N, C-alpha and C positions, 0 to 999 in steps of 0.2 A: 634335231628339230629344224625345220626349214626357216630361213631368215625372211623377214618381212621388212618393207621399207618403213623408216621411222615416221611417226605422225607429228606433224607440226601443229602448233596450237590452232592456227587458222583452219587447217584441214580437219582436226578433231572436232572443232566447234561446229563445222559444217554438218556433222552427223547429228547435232542437236536439233530440236524442233526450231523451225524458222519463224513460227508465229503461234498465236493461240493464247499466250499469257496465262493468266490465272485459270481460265476455262480449261486449258489443257491439263493443268495440274489436277483440277477437280475431276475431270472426266477419266483420266488415267487411274486416279485413286478409286473412283467408283467402280471401274473395271476390276481392280484388285479386290474390292469389297465383295463384289458378286462372285468372283472366283474362289474366295476363301470360305464361302458358305458351306460347301460340302466337306472340305478338309477340317474345319473347326468342329463341326458336329460329329465327325467320325471318331474323334478322340474320346467323346463321351459315349457314343453308341456302341462302338466295336467291342470294348472290354465287357460290356454288360450283355450284349446280344450276339456273341461270337457264333453260337450255334445257328442263329438265323442266317448267317452268311456262309455256313458250311465249313467252318474252320474251328480249330481248338485254340486254347489260350496261348499255346506256343507260337502260333502264327500271328497273334495280335501284336506282340512286341516287334516282330519282323516288319509287319505292315506299317506300324506307326513310326518306325525309324527309317524305312526304305527311302522315303521322299527326301529326307535330309542327307542321306548318304549319296544319293544320285546327284544332288545339287553340288556336293563337294567336288564330284568328278566333272560335272557338266558346266559349271559357271564360266570357265575360260572359253569353251566352245560357243556357248550362248552369247557371251559378250562379243566374240569375233563375228558371229552371224549378225548381231545387232549393228555392228559397225558397217557391215556390208549392205544390209537391206534397210537400215533405218529403224527407229523405235516404233513408228506406227505399224509397219508390217510385222515386226516382231510381236507387238501387242496383239494384233489380229490373230496370229498363229497361236499365241498363248491362250487367248480367249477360247478358241476352238478346242485346244487340248484340255483346258479346265472343264469345259462342258462335257467332253467325252469321259474324263475321269470320274466326274460326279455321277454321270449316268451309269457307269460301270458299277458304282457302289450299289445302285438300285437293282441292276439285272444280273450282275456277275455272281457266280458261286464258286467257292473254293479258293484256296490260297494262291495258286498261280495266276488266276484271272485278276484277283484283287491286287496282287503284287504288280501286275502290269499296269493297273489303274494308278497305283501309287507312284510308279516310275514316270508315267505320263504327267501326273500332277507335279512331281518334282521338277520336271523340265518346264512346265507351265509357270510354276512359282518362280523359278530362277529367272525366266524371261521377264515376268511382270515386276519382280523385285527390282530389276535393273532399269526397266523402262519408266516406272513411276518415279524413281530417283532421278533419272536423266531429265525427264520433263520438269521436275521440281528445281534441280540445281541449274537449269539453263537460264533461269531468271536472275541475271547478274544484279547484285545489290539487295536482292530479296530472297536469297537462297534458303536461309533459315526459316523464314516465315512460310515459304512455299513447301519445304520438306515437312514442316510441322503440320500444315494444312493437309498435305497428302497422307501423312501417317494417321491423322485423326479421321479423315474420311474413310480410309481403308479399314480402320478398326471397327467401323460401324457394322460391317458384314459379320465378323465373328461374334460381336456382342449380340446382335439379333439372332444369329444362328444358335448360340448357346443359351438363349432365353426362350424366345418364341419357338424356335426349331426344336429344342429339347422338350418343350411341352407338347408340341405336335406329335412327337414320337409316341407318346402315351395314347394319343387319339387315333392315329392312322397306321402306326407300326413303324419299325426301324428301317424297312426297305422302301416303302412308298414315299417316305419323307425325302429321300434322296432323288426320287424322280421329280418331285416338285422343285427341289433346289437346283436340279439340272436345268429345268425349264427357266428358272430365274437366271442361271449362269449364262444361258444362251444370249441374254440381253447384252452381255459384254461384247458380242461380235459386232452388232451395229454401232455400239458406242465407240468401238475402236476406229471405225471409219470417220468419226468426228474429230479425231486427233489431227493436229497439223502435220504436214508432210515434212520430210527431212531428206537431205541429200546423202545417200550412202557413200561411204569412203572405204578405201582399202587401208585399214589401220593395222598397227602392230599390237597384237594381244598376246598375253602370256597364256599359252595353251597348255602348259604343264598342269598335271593333276594337283601338284602341291606348289603353287607359285611362291616365289620368295617374298616374305612379309616385310612391311615397313613397321616402324614403331606403332603407328595407329592400327595396323592390322593385328599386331600382337596384343594391343589393348582390346580389340574386338574379340580375339581368341579368349582372353581371360574373362571378359564379360560373358561370352557364350558359355564358357566352362563353369563359371561360378554362379551366374544368375539363371540362364536358360537350362543349365544342367543341374548343378548341385542344389541350388536354392529351391527350384521347382520340385525336385524329387524328394527333398528332405523336409519340406515345409510342414507336412502333416506330422512327421516324427517330432519336429521341434515343438509344435503346439500341443501334442498329446501329453507332454510333461506338465502342461499348465492347466488344461481342461480335460474333459472326458474324451474317450476315443471317438464317440459319435460327434461331439462338438468339434473335435479337431478336424474330422473329415469335412464337415460343413464349412468351418472357418478357413481351411486351406483352399477349398474350392472357391469360396468367395474372394479370398485374397488373390488367387490366380485370375479370376474374372476381373477383380479390381485393377490388376495390372493392365488389362486391355482398356478399361475405362480411363485409367490414368494417362494412357497414351493419347486418348482423345483430348484430354484436358491439358496435360503438361507438354505434349509435343509442340502444339502451336506456340505456347508461352516460351518454351525453350528456344524455339526457332527465332522468335522475335528478339529475344535477348541475345542470341548468337549474332544476328544481323547488327544489333546496336553496339554490343560490347566485344564482339569477336568470338568465333566459334571455339577457339582454343581455351579462352578464359572460361567460357560457360561449360565446356567439357570438364575442365578442372573443378569448377564449382559443383556441378551436379554429380560428377564422379566422386568428389569428396563426400557428398551426402550419401551416395551408395556405399562407400567404404565405411562411413559411420554406422550405417545400418547393419552391415556385416559384423562390425565390431560390437554393436549392441546385442546381436544374437549371441555372439561368443560370450558376452558379459552376463547373459541370463535375462535379457529384455526382449523376448521374441516378438511381441506384438509391435512395439515401437521400432525395433530393428527392421522387421519385415515391411512396415509402412515406409520407412526411409528408403529401403532397397527399391520398393515399387515406384516411389516418386522419382528417385534418381535415375532408375532405368528408363522410365517413361520419357524423360527429357533426352537421355543419351541416344535413344534410337533415332532421334532427329538430328542431334548435334554432330554425331560422328560422321555421317555421310556428308554433311556440310563442310566439316573440316577436311575431309578427303577432297571434295570438289575445289575448295579454296587452295589447297596445296598442290593439286594436280590438274590445272585448267586445261591441259592439252591431251589428257587421256582419262576423262572422267569415267566412262563406262567400264574401261578395263580395270581401273583402280577400285571402283565400287565392287566389281566382281571379285577381286582379290580379297577385299574386306569381308564380303559376304561368305567367301569360301572359308576363311580362317575362323570367322564367328561360328559357322556351322560345324567346323571341326571341333571347336571347343564345346559346343552344345552336344555333340555326339560323344565326346570323351567324358564330359562331366558326370552324367548319370552312371557310367561304368565305374568311374573313380569313387563316386559317392557310395555305390553299393559295396565296394571293397572296403572303404574306410569306415563306414557306419557300423559294420559288423565288428570292428576292432577298436574303435576309439569313440569317445564321447563327441557329440556334435559340436560342443564348444571348442574342442581341440581341432576340429576341421575348419571352423569359421574364423578362428583367430589368425592362422597363417594365410587363409584366403584373403582376409581384409588387408593384411600387410602386403601381400603380393600384388593385389589390385592397386593399392595406393602407390607402390613403387612404379608399376607399369604406367599408371595414370600420369604421374609427374614426368616420367621419361617421355611419354608420347606427346605431352602438351608443350614440351620445350620447343621453341621456334627452330625450324630447320636451319642448319648452318649455311653460309654462303657457298654457292656453287663455284668451283674452281674452273676457270676458263684457261685453256692452254694457249700460250703465246704462239702466234703464227706469223 
């Protein structure tokens, strides 16, 4: 791998937005909300209307996971591009890609075309995930509050798509709804021009497919593995032992929707607490709540446990990026890309592991060690970094 000049803190910070303040945080998050409209609804529509898209059920799993897999590969390159061209231009490119992918859901037929759309979306999301965080963490002293606001605004898109959009599917059909959503996503393009400019720099980014993780990255991995992977996949199975099968499906769907709604509520609160008391302390607090929820599920308290997991997770999606920014002020975009990569790896491995284990073990036997492993990683990640050794010269 070719070597790149090291990034000094001043040079790295010059890649951050130069002005805009809170308006840049809200605008970049609104762009993400618009971009997420099509992707969010696809998870509901595609399994039920696969034949309308010219595919079988075998393709559904491939298409719904393809965007996450492409992000694992692409985050390093996307971060490097963002360091060269700046976050505003990267957001503009991502807005165009998001609109194209959503339009392809409306007009594309067959697995290969839809797979191309999912790959395009994976690249768009990778870029937007980084730029929204970069605009938020650029506000020194208010990083937690800004990231919380950004997460809350961005979550409005999926909530509206999964409610109003899902209802419109029954009125106008599963294909035409994506044409409407594509038209709304196009609004992200002029919005991106409202973002503040930044000076691109030639930075050193880890372009390897599997970048070396820090303790915080490994915490992101286990949260992706346990919550985005195992918890989401097995929630209905957990609840069916308490209520009827039909009620379990409804309850699990509402619980997953509640996870998005909780991000709108808990992300800003967690961010404010992170600014006031320190991100590491708040990661430890809300991570402890998440671990308690996992332990509650293992102990036979599925509803209470699931609620605790959802609340803890909603705050952690804000606090972890803030912790990364505070510990890596000279390479924010690159380190956020590494965190996102390892979290996506965990979220991709989690469902596969759950499928293998759930057929052989009781769910309580899965959640108990998961709670312990998450707690151990949480405590390790939140320990303050040791002093850097400076060679005598």
